[in-house]
Phi, psi and omega in degrees: 000126182278171181304313184293328176294318178294318180297318179297318178299319178296315180295320178297318179296318179296319179295319178297319179295319179297316180296320178298317179296318179297319179299316180296316180296317182298321181296333182268349185282153171287166180301316182292321177297317181298315179295321177296316180295321178298314181294336181247023183300138184274346180210163179295324180297314180296317179301319180295319179295315180294322178298321178297319178293320178297317178295320180299325179278353180078024182268351182228000000 
C-alpha cells in the first residue's frame, strides 16, 4: 500500500468520524438549533446530514 493510499484511507476515516459526530449532535439539538445549524452549515456534507435529520423530524 502506497503513501497516497494510506493518506486517502486516513482522510476517509476522518470524514466518517466527522459525519458520525454531526449525526449524534443533530439528534440532540432542538428544532431551532438544528435549523440554525443547517442554515449556517460549513459544508455540503454537513448540510446533507442536517437536512436528513430535519426531514426525519418533519420540519422540511
